[in-house]
Short mmCIF file of the C-alpha atoms (twelve columns), coordinates in Angstrom:
data_MODEL
# 
_entry.id   MODEL 
# 
loop_
_atom_site.group_PDB 
_atom_site.id 
_atom_site.type_symbol 
_atom_site.label_atom_id 
_atom_site.label_alt_id 
_atom_site.label_comp_id 
_atom_site.label_asym_id 
_atom_site.label_seq_id 
_atom_site.Cartn_x 
_atom_site.Cartn_y 
_atom_site.Cartn_z 
_atom_site.pdbx_PDB_model_num 
ATOM 1   C CA . MET A 1   92.738  135.931 248.663 1 
ATOM 2   C CA . ARG A 2   93.776  134.968 252.125 1 
ATOM 3   C CA . TRP A 3   91.015  132.327 252.334 1 
ATOM 4   C CA . GLY A 4   92.019  130.903 248.933 1 
ATOM 5   C CA . GLY A 5   95.685  130.662 249.950 1 
ATOM 6   C CA . ALA A 6   94.804  128.981 253.232 1 
ATOM 7   C CA . PHE A 7   92.574  126.457 251.463 1 
ATOM 8   C CA . ALA A 8   95.350  125.607 248.992 1 
ATOM 9   C CA . SER A 9   97.793  125.110 251.843 1 
ATOM 10  C CA . VAL A 10  95.430  122.714 253.603 1 
ATOM 11  C CA . VAL A 11  94.883  120.679 250.403 1 
ATOM 12  C CA . PHE A 12  98.648  120.474 249.719 1 
ATOM 13  C CA . ALA A 13  99.355  119.376 253.279 1 
ATOM 14  C CA . ALA A 14  96.707  116.673 253.007 1 
ATOM 15  C CA . LEU A 15  97.990  115.322 249.683 1 
ATOM 16  C CA . THR A 16  101.731 115.408 250.493 1 
ATOM 17  C CA . PRO A 17  101.781 112.143 252.572 1 
ATOM 18  C CA . ALA A 18  99.851  110.335 249.850 1 
ATOM 19  C CA . ILE A 19  102.245 111.526 247.119 1 
ATOM 20  C CA . ALA A 20  105.260 110.574 249.233 1 
ATOM 21  C CA . ALA A 21  103.761 107.145 249.884 1 
ATOM 22  C CA . GLU A 22  103.279 106.583 246.157 1 
ATOM 23  C CA . GLN A 23  106.889 107.617 245.395 1 
ATOM 24  C CA . ARG A 24  108.456 105.663 248.297 1 
ATOM 25  C CA . ILE A 25  110.716 102.777 247.290 1 
ATOM 26  C CA . PRO A 26  109.312 99.561  248.765 1 
ATOM 27  C CA . ASP A 27  111.342 97.627  251.320 1 
ATOM 28  C CA . PRO A 28  113.209 94.534  250.074 1 
ATOM 29  C CA . PRO A 29  111.150 91.371  250.461 1 
ATOM 30  C CA . PRO A 30  111.994 89.252  253.512 1 
ATOM 31  C CA . LEU A 31  114.501 86.440  252.946 1 
ATOM 32  C CA . LEU A 32  113.092 82.938  252.609 1 
ATOM 33  C CA . TYR A 33  115.161 79.925  253.712 1 
ATOM 34  C CA . PRO A 34  116.718 77.743  252.492 1 
ATOM 35  C CA . GLN A 35  118.299 80.232  250.068 1 
ATOM 36  C CA . LEU A 36  120.341 78.933  247.096 1 
ATOM 37  C CA . VAL A 37  123.736 80.666  246.730 1 
ATOM 38  C CA . VAL A 38  125.867 80.234  243.573 1 
ATOM 39  C CA . SER A 39  129.344 81.749  243.382 1 
ATOM 40  C CA . ALA A 40  132.194 81.818  240.818 1 
ATOM 41  C CA . ASP A 41  135.804 83.060  241.175 1 
ATOM 42  C CA . GLY A 42  138.614 83.754  238.757 1 
ATOM 43  C CA . VAL A 43  142.193 84.018  240.116 1 
ATOM 44  C CA . TRP A 44  145.561 85.010  238.634 1 
ATOM 45  C CA . GLN A 45  148.907 85.043  240.478 1 
ATOM 46  C CA . ASN A 46  152.540 85.778  239.644 1 
ATOM 47  C CA . GLY A 47  155.589 85.536  241.915 1 
ATOM 48  C CA . ARG A 48  159.344 85.247  242.136 1 
ATOM 49  C CA . PHE A 49  161.940 83.894  244.599 1 
ATOM 50  C CA . ASP A 50  165.445 85.372  244.253 1 
ATOM 51  C CA . THR A 51  167.350 82.906  246.427 1 
ATOM 52  C CA . GLY A 52  170.667 82.758  244.554 1 
ATOM 53  C CA . ASN A 53  170.364 78.956  244.678 1 
ATOM 54  C CA . PRO A 54  170.065 77.267  241.247 1 
ATOM 55  C CA . THR A 55  167.768 74.618  242.707 1 
ATOM 56  C CA . THR A 56  165.236 77.062  244.203 1 
ATOM 57  C CA . ALA A 57  165.442 80.475  242.494 1 
ATOM 58  C CA . HIS A 58  162.355 80.621  240.292 1 
ATOM 59  C CA . GLN A 59  159.371 82.548  239.053 1 
ATOM 60  C CA . PHE A 60  155.852 81.174  238.801 1 
ATOM 61  C CA . THR A 61  152.465 82.015  237.345 1 
ATOM 62  C CA . ALA A 62  149.208 80.460  238.533 1 
ATOM 63  C CA . ARG A 63  145.620 80.777  237.382 1 
ATOM 64  C CA . ALA A 64  142.468 79.154  238.688 1 
ATOM 65  C CA . TYR A 65  138.733 79.248  238.528 1 
ATOM 66  C CA . ASN A 66  136.312 77.782  241.047 1 
ATOM 67  C CA . VAL A 67  132.573 77.477  241.439 1 
ATOM 68  C CA . SER A 68  130.510 77.067  244.575 1 
ATOM 69  C CA . LEU A 69  126.977 75.792  245.076 1 
ATOM 70  C CA . GLY A 70  125.571 76.364  248.523 1 
ATOM 71  C CA . ALA A 71  122.482 76.837  250.643 1 
ATOM 72  C CA . ARG A 72  121.848 79.321  253.411 1 
ATOM 73  C CA . LEU A 73  119.879 77.242  255.883 1 
ATOM 74  C CA . GLY A 74  118.843 80.112  258.083 1 
ATOM 75  C CA . GLU A 75  120.075 83.383  259.442 1 
ATOM 76  C CA . HIS A 76  123.214 81.814  260.932 1 
ATOM 77  C CA . LEU A 77  124.445 78.983  258.634 1 
ATOM 78  C CA . LEU A 78  125.723 78.643  255.049 1 
ATOM 79  C CA . ILE A 79  127.003 75.316  253.642 1 
ATOM 80  C CA . ALA A 80  128.531 75.123  250.142 1 
ATOM 81  C CA . LEU A 81  130.242 72.598  247.875 1 
ATOM 82  C CA . ARG A 82  133.262 73.977  245.986 1 
ATOM 83  C CA . GLY A 83  135.120 72.794  242.891 1 
ATOM 84  C CA . GLN A 84  138.311 74.286  241.456 1 
ATOM 85  C CA . GLU A 85  140.703 73.779  238.551 1 
ATOM 86  C CA . SER A 86  144.111 75.440  238.540 1 
ATOM 87  C CA . TRP A 87  147.320 75.566  236.521 1 
ATOM 88  C CA . THR A 88  150.739 76.552  237.913 1 
ATOM 89  C CA . ASP A 89  153.766 77.135  235.658 1 
ATOM 90  C CA . VAL A 90  157.209 77.262  237.315 1 
ATOM 91  C CA . ASN A 91  160.430 78.400  235.632 1 
ATOM 92  C CA . LEU A 92  163.746 78.109  237.430 1 
ATOM 93  C CA . THR A 93  165.617 81.342  236.728 1 
ATOM 94  C CA . LEU A 94  169.202 80.070  237.072 1 
ATOM 95  C CA . VAL A 95  168.864 76.751  235.207 1 
ATOM 96  C CA . PRO A 96  166.569 76.001  232.222 1 
ATOM 97  C CA . THR A 97  163.952 73.860  233.992 1 
ATOM 98  C CA . GLN A 98  160.149 74.069  233.771 1 
ATOM 99  C CA . ILE A 99  157.581 72.441  236.076 1 
ATOM 100 C CA . HIS A 100 153.845 72.407  235.396 1 
ATOM 101 C CA . VAL A 101 151.159 71.551  237.973 1 
ATOM 102 C CA . HIS A 102 147.540 70.932  236.952 1 
ATOM 103 C CA . SER A 103 145.277 70.590  240.003 1 
ATOM 104 C CA . GLN A 104 141.643 69.580  240.391 1 
ATOM 105 C CA . SER A 105 140.229 70.437  243.818 1 
ATOM 106 C CA . TYR A 106 137.028 69.722  245.722 1 
ATOM 107 C CA . GLY A 107 135.900 71.077  249.070 1 
ATOM 108 C CA . VAL A 108 133.178 72.006  251.541 1 
ATOM 109 C CA . ARG A 109 132.753 75.479  252.999 1 
ATOM 110 C CA . THR A 110 130.744 76.386  256.107 1 
ATOM 111 C CA . VAL A 111 130.034 79.923  257.306 1 
ATOM 112 C CA . VAL A 112 128.536 80.411  260.767 1 
ATOM 113 C CA . THR A 113 127.333 83.943  261.525 1 
ATOM 114 C CA . PHE A 114 126.251 85.356  264.866 1 
ATOM 115 C CA . SER A 115 126.545 89.062  264.210 1 
ATOM 116 C CA . PRO A 116 129.044 90.635  264.509 1 
ATOM 117 C CA . VAL A 117 131.132 87.406  264.576 1 
ATOM 118 C CA . VAL A 118 131.723 85.176  261.505 1 
ATOM 119 C CA . TRP A 119 133.405 81.746  261.489 1 
ATOM 120 C CA . ASP A 120 134.433 80.751  257.948 1 
ATOM 121 C CA . THR A 121 135.962 77.294  257.260 1 
ATOM 122 C CA . THR A 122 136.865 75.441  254.038 1 
ATOM 123 C CA . ALA A 123 138.122 71.830  253.978 1 
ATOM 124 C CA . SER A 124 139.385 70.605  250.592 1 
ATOM 125 C CA . ALA A 125 141.444 68.011  248.702 1 
ATOM 126 C CA . ALA A 126 143.209 68.109  245.343 1 
ATOM 127 C CA . ILE A 127 144.732 65.779  242.761 1 
ATOM 128 C CA . ASP A 128 147.895 67.116  241.103 1 
ATOM 129 C CA . ASN A 129 149.151 66.120  237.655 1 
ATOM 130 C CA . ASN A 130 152.754 67.279  237.352 1 
ATOM 131 C CA . SER A 131 155.357 67.397  234.608 1 
ATOM 132 C CA . ILE A 132 158.959 68.589  234.327 1 
ATOM 133 C CA . PHE A 133 161.012 69.548  231.281 1 
ATOM 134 C CA . ILE A 134 164.778 70.117  231.305 1 
ATOM 135 C CA . PRO A 135 166.150 71.159  227.893 1 
ATOM 136 C CA . ASP A 136 169.659 70.265  226.765 1 
ATOM 137 C CA . PRO A 137 171.597 73.476  226.101 1 
ATOM 138 C CA . THR A 138 174.370 71.521  224.331 1 
ATOM 139 C CA . GLY A 139 172.114 69.656  221.907 1 
ATOM 140 C CA . PHE A 140 174.003 66.364  222.405 1 
ATOM 141 C CA . ILE A 141 172.047 64.361  225.003 1 
ATOM 142 C CA . GLY A 142 168.537 65.689  224.323 1 
ATOM 143 C CA . PRO A 143 165.962 67.100  226.750 1 
ATOM 144 C CA . MET A 144 164.871 65.298  229.915 1 
ATOM 145 C CA . ALA A 145 161.222 65.052  230.864 1 
ATOM 146 C CA . GLY A 146 159.083 63.311  233.472 1 
ATOM 147 C CA . VAL A 147 155.505 63.122  234.735 1 
ATOM 148 C CA . TRP A 148 154.133 62.233  238.176 1 
ATOM 149 C CA . HIS A 149 151.151 62.742  240.452 1 
ATOM 150 C CA . GLY A 150 150.476 64.228  243.849 1 
ATOM 151 C CA . ARG A 151 147.663 64.694  246.338 1 
ATOM 152 C CA . GLU A 152 146.876 67.656  248.564 1 
ATOM 153 C CA . TRP A 153 144.658 68.421  251.529 1 
ATOM 154 C CA . ALA A 154 143.918 71.834  253.050 1 
ATOM 155 C CA . LEU A 155 141.962 73.337  255.930 1 
ATOM 156 C CA . ASP A 156 141.461 77.103  255.978 1 
ATOM 157 C CA . SER A 157 139.560 78.491  258.976 1 
ATOM 158 C CA . SER A 158 139.148 82.017  260.315 1 
ATOM 159 C CA . LEU A 159 137.191 83.891  262.965 1 
ATOM 160 C CA . SER A 160 136.390 87.562  262.339 1 
ATOM 161 C CA . ALA A 161 134.201 90.364  263.651 1 
ATOM 162 C CA . ARG A 162 132.677 93.504  262.100 1 
ATOM 163 C CA . LEU A 163 132.921 96.622  264.260 1 
ATOM 164 C CA . ALA A 164 131.330 99.831  262.962 1 
ATOM 165 C CA . VAL A 165 132.939 103.120 264.069 1 
ATOM 166 C CA . GLY A 166 131.276 106.086 262.421 1 
ATOM 167 C CA . PHE A 167 131.220 105.587 258.655 1 
ATOM 168 C CA . LEU A 168 134.082 103.031 258.811 1 
ATOM 169 C CA . VAL A 169 133.939 99.315  259.540 1 
ATOM 170 C CA . PHE A 170 136.887 97.535  261.208 1 
ATOM 171 C CA . GLU A 171 137.267 93.763  260.792 1 
ATOM 172 C CA . PRO A 172 139.908 92.008  262.913 1 
ATOM 173 C CA . LEU A 173 140.540 88.392  261.871 1 
ATOM 174 C CA . GLY A 174 142.482 85.472  263.249 1 
ATOM 175 C CA . GLY A 175 142.901 82.184  261.438 1 
ATOM 176 C CA . VAL A 176 144.769 78.961  260.823 1 
ATOM 177 C CA . ARG A 177 145.662 77.306  257.498 1 
ATOM 178 C CA . ILE A 178 146.859 73.690  257.222 1 
ATOM 179 C CA . VAL A 179 148.255 72.302  253.945 1 
ATOM 180 C CA . LYS A 180 149.466 68.740  253.340 1 
ATOM 181 C CA . LEU A 181 151.123 67.419  250.168 1 
ATOM 182 C CA . HIS A 182 151.993 63.868  249.154 1 
ATOM 183 C CA . ASP A 183 154.296 63.975  246.127 1 
ATOM 184 C CA . GLU A 184 154.948 60.672  244.358 1 
ATOM 185 C CA . GLY A 185 158.357 61.740  243.086 1 
ATOM 186 C CA . PHE A 186 159.697 61.306  239.578 1 
ATOM 187 C CA . MET A 187 162.556 60.216  237.362 1 
ATOM 188 C CA . THR A 188 163.235 61.944  234.076 1 
ATOM 189 C CA . GLY A 189 164.249 60.165  230.914 1 
ATOM 190 C CA . GLY A 190 167.450 60.940  229.060 1 
ATOM 191 C CA . LEU A 191 171.077 59.909  229.267 1 
ATOM 192 C CA . PHE A 192 171.551 61.403  232.754 1 
ATOM 193 C CA . PRO A 193 168.157 61.085  234.490 1 
ATOM 194 C CA . VAL A 194 167.132 63.268  237.420 1 
ATOM 195 C CA . VAL A 195 165.526 61.367  240.313 1 
ATOM 196 C CA . VAL A 196 163.433 62.912  243.119 1 
ATOM 197 C CA . PRO A 197 161.974 60.334  245.572 1 
ATOM 198 C CA . PRO A 198 158.418 60.414  246.965 1 
ATOM 199 C CA . GLN A 199 157.875 62.629  249.992 1 
ATOM 200 C CA . ASN A 200 155.248 64.069  252.316 1 
ATOM 201 C CA . ARG A 201 155.171 67.684  253.443 1 
ATOM 202 C CA . SER A 202 152.818 69.570  255.705 1 
ATOM 203 C CA . ASP A 203 152.519 73.075  257.030 1 
ATOM 204 C CA . THR A 204 150.442 74.958  259.586 1 
ATOM 205 C CA . SER A 205 150.205 78.735  259.263 1 
ATOM 206 C CA . TYR A 206 148.721 81.218  261.708 1 
ATOM 207 C CA . ARG A 207 147.185 84.416  260.356 1 
ATOM 208 C CA . ALA A 208 146.353 87.819  261.836 1 
ATOM 209 C CA . GLN A 209 144.583 90.333  259.613 1 
ATOM 210 C CA . GLY A 210 142.961 93.738  259.921 1 
ATOM 211 C CA . THR A 211 140.540 95.216  257.379 1 
ATOM 212 C CA . VAL A 212 139.111 98.738  257.137 1 
ATOM 213 C CA . SER A 213 136.159 99.406  254.839 1 
ATOM 214 C CA . ALA A 214 133.907 102.372 254.063 1 
ATOM 215 C CA . PRO A 215 130.474 101.200 252.873 1 
ATOM 216 C CA . ILE A 216 128.693 103.662 250.562 1 
ATOM 217 C CA . ARG A 217 124.915 103.266 250.444 1 
ATOM 218 C CA . LEU A 218 123.811 103.755 246.826 1 
ATOM 219 C CA . ASP A 219 120.090 103.293 247.394 1 
ATOM 220 C CA . GLN A 220 117.763 101.086 249.402 1 
ATOM 221 C CA . TYR A 221 119.166 97.965  247.732 1 
ATOM 222 C CA . GLY A 222 122.790 98.602  246.760 1 
ATOM 223 C CA . THR A 223 125.979 99.187  248.766 1 
ATOM 224 C CA . LEU A 224 129.429 99.863  247.290 1 
ATOM 225 C CA . THR A 225 132.292 99.031  249.682 1 
ATOM 226 C CA . PRO A 226 135.965 99.913  249.096 1 
ATOM 227 C CA . TRP A 227 138.351 98.293  251.575 1 
ATOM 228 C CA . VAL A 228 142.028 97.784  252.440 1 
ATOM 229 C CA . ALA A 229 143.656 95.077  254.575 1 
ATOM 230 C CA . GLY A 230 146.984 94.002  256.035 1 
ATOM 231 C CA . GLU A 231 147.950 90.461  257.095 1 
ATOM 232 C CA . TYR A 232 150.773 88.772  258.980 1 
ATOM 233 C CA . ARG A 233 151.146 85.000  258.459 1 
ATOM 234 C CA . ARG A 234 153.712 82.696  260.065 1 
ATOM 235 C CA . SER A 235 154.454 79.104  259.063 1 
ATOM 236 C CA . ASN A 236 155.605 76.408  261.497 1 
ATOM 237 C CA . ASN A 237 157.575 74.436  258.876 1 
ATOM 238 C CA . PRO A 238 160.886 75.695  257.403 1 
ATOM 239 C CA . HIS A 239 160.273 73.560  254.286 1 
ATOM 240 C CA . PRO A 240 156.521 73.583  253.556 1 
ATOM 241 C CA . PRO A 241 154.884 72.601  250.272 1 
ATOM 242 C CA . ILE A 242 155.900 75.326  247.806 1 
ATOM 243 C CA . GLY A 243 153.159 77.489  246.327 1 
ATOM 244 C CA . SER A 244 150.865 80.335  247.376 1 
ATOM 245 C CA . LEU A 245 147.667 79.752  245.411 1 
ATOM 246 C CA . THR A 246 145.805 78.710  248.584 1 
ATOM 247 C CA . ASP A 247 146.376 82.239  249.930 1 
ATOM 248 C CA . LEU A 248 144.019 83.515  247.218 1 
ATOM 249 C CA . THR A 249 141.529 80.659  246.955 1 
ATOM 250 C CA . GLY A 250 141.417 78.998  250.386 1 
ATOM 251 C CA . MET A 251 141.536 75.652  248.526 1 
ATOM 252 C CA . ALA A 252 144.094 72.860  248.148 1 
ATOM 253 C CA . GLY A 253 145.921 72.811  244.813 1 
ATOM 254 C CA . GLY A 254 148.898 74.370  243.046 1 
ATOM 255 C CA . HIS A 255 151.670 73.185  245.408 1 
ATOM 256 C CA . TYR A 256 154.938 71.560  244.319 1 
ATOM 257 C CA . VAL A 257 158.463 70.648  245.425 1 
ATOM 258 C CA . PHE A 258 161.873 70.889  243.758 1 
ATOM 259 C CA . ASN A 259 163.796 68.256  245.660 1 
ATOM 260 C CA . LEU A 260 164.247 66.833  249.121 1 
ATOM 261 C CA . PRO A 261 164.047 69.616  251.723 1 
ATOM 262 C CA . PHE A 262 167.737 69.704  252.677 1 
ATOM 263 C CA . LEU A 263 168.703 69.872  248.982 1 
ATOM 264 C CA . GLU A 264 166.408 72.859  248.408 1 
ATOM 265 C CA . GLY A 265 168.435 74.854  250.927 1 
ATOM 266 C CA . PRO A 266 169.814 74.689  254.464 1 
ATOM 267 C CA . GLY A 267 167.615 77.579  255.649 1 
ATOM 268 C CA . PRO A 268 163.835 78.040  255.592 1 
ATOM 269 C CA . PHE A 269 162.370 77.963  252.077 1 
ATOM 270 C CA . PRO A 270 160.165 79.672  251.000 1 
ATOM 271 C CA . HIS A 271 160.225 81.604  254.298 1 
ATOM 272 C CA . GLN A 272 158.242 81.268  257.482 1 
ATOM 273 C CA . VAL A 273 156.888 84.833  257.676 1 
ATOM 274 C CA . TRP A 274 154.673 86.494  255.053 1 
ATOM 275 C CA . ARG A 275 153.422 90.081  255.063 1 
ATOM 276 C CA . THR A 276 150.460 90.778  252.808 1 
ATOM 277 C CA . ALA A 277 148.600 93.906  251.701 1 
ATOM 278 C CA . SER A 278 145.327 93.788  249.803 1 
ATOM 279 C CA . ALA A 279 142.575 96.108  248.607 1 
ATOM 280 C CA . GLY A 280 139.293 95.623  246.854 1 
ATOM 281 C CA . LEU A 281 135.873 96.821  245.846 1 
ATOM 282 C CA . ARG A 282 132.579 95.044  246.530 1 
ATOM 283 C CA . LEU A 283 129.078 95.793  245.216 1 
ATOM 284 C CA . ASP A 284 126.210 94.249  247.193 1 
ATOM 285 C CA . VAL A 285 122.721 94.387  245.695 1 
ATOM 286 C CA . SER A 286 120.273 93.046  248.278 1 
ATOM 287 C CA . PRO A 287 119.054 90.377  248.161 1 
ATOM 288 C CA . SER A 288 120.093 89.274  244.661 1 
ATOM 289 C CA . TYR A 289 123.847 89.356  243.970 1 
ATOM 290 C CA . THR A 290 127.356 90.496  244.901 1 
ATOM 291 C CA . LEU A 291 130.257 91.496  242.623 1 
ATOM 292 C CA . ALA A 292 133.794 91.839  243.995 1 
ATOM 293 C CA . ALA A 293 137.356 92.498  242.792 1 
ATOM 294 C CA . THR A 294 140.526 92.094  244.895 1 
ATOM 295 C CA . GLY A 295 144.210 92.875  244.403 1 
ATOM 296 C CA . VAL A 296 146.863 91.270  246.672 1 
ATOM 297 C CA . TRP A 297 150.613 91.807  247.162 1 
ATOM 298 C CA . SER A 298 152.655 89.581  249.498 1 
ATOM 299 C CA . ARG A 299 156.342 89.267  250.363 1 
ATOM 300 C CA . ASN A 300 158.812 87.485  252.605 1 
ATOM 301 C CA . ASP A 301 162.593 87.583  252.980 1 
ATOM 302 C CA . LEU A 302 163.200 85.413  249.888 1 
ATOM 303 C CA . GLY A 303 160.556 86.517  247.408 1 
ATOM 304 C CA . HIS A 304 157.177 88.000  246.652 1 
ATOM 305 C CA . TRP A 305 153.969 87.442  244.722 1 
ATOM 306 C CA . PHE A 306 150.984 89.480  243.603 1 
ATOM 307 C CA . GLY A 307 147.592 88.410  242.356 1 
ATOM 308 C CA . TYR A 308 144.036 89.311  241.473 1 
ATOM 309 C CA . ARG A 309 140.666 87.731  242.178 1 
ATOM 310 C CA . VAL A 310 137.210 88.503  240.796 1 
ATOM 311 C CA . ASN A 311 134.012 87.068  242.236 1 
ATOM 312 C CA . ALA A 312 130.338 86.961  241.344 1 
ATOM 313 C CA . THR A 313 127.723 85.591  243.778 1 
ATOM 314 C CA . ILE A 314 124.045 85.162  242.965 1 
ATOM 315 C CA . ARG A 315 121.419 84.416  245.595 1 
ATOM 316 C CA . PHE A 316 118.075 82.850  244.689 1 
# 
């Protein structure tokens, strides 16, 4: 009996590595470059400014979708072409006025990675098609309406690092965002037309952000990552182009004006300091695709906005 048990133990010990080798999940295949990367985003945003001023107090809703076609040219470089279409609807809350902005945007994104540092930059331009509608509450003179065009340019660049501490990952980020708007101005029809002359506005914002994430390894291929982040952003212009869609998309588009700057208000408008909190969930399946969802809430001394973004990225 003892000899039989010993023989069985020897056979089991000999077969165990072979069985484990057969059941072992193979390693992911090595990446081949250039790698095609296709990405799509959907964005929704809603905000409100309670200024007490009939020419600036308003609420707005924006929605956008964008697609990106890029190539990873090696371990350190990604270059992508981006296209975006967006719609922004503005309603003044103290007077019955509506403004609509339809933007078509195009841009180039570059991502340079030398682990743990990432430099992410998007340069873009947009064409705005705007309209305004002012109803007549009396019913005597009729509504006033007008249409006009605008052009936008944006540069969104950031430098970040990934620092692993135990099971958490900390990501400090510093960045700059430049937005320029040329608005052609407009004149409404009607008995008493409203006239806003052409104007140019620009703004440079500086950003500081911290992100904490907790990657959860699902298997040899998949990682689920919940994360939270806080951001402080300061603008250098007391009267920048109005609109916050670029905060979610990184692209030009969705900006507007109400009037000449000094007629919008004597103080800074919107405001020069924004504080933003965000959280999200990301699923990475190596090397094929990534799915992500993000929620954002941002405020300053005159108003606030919140928004959502969903993303799908496929790598070939």
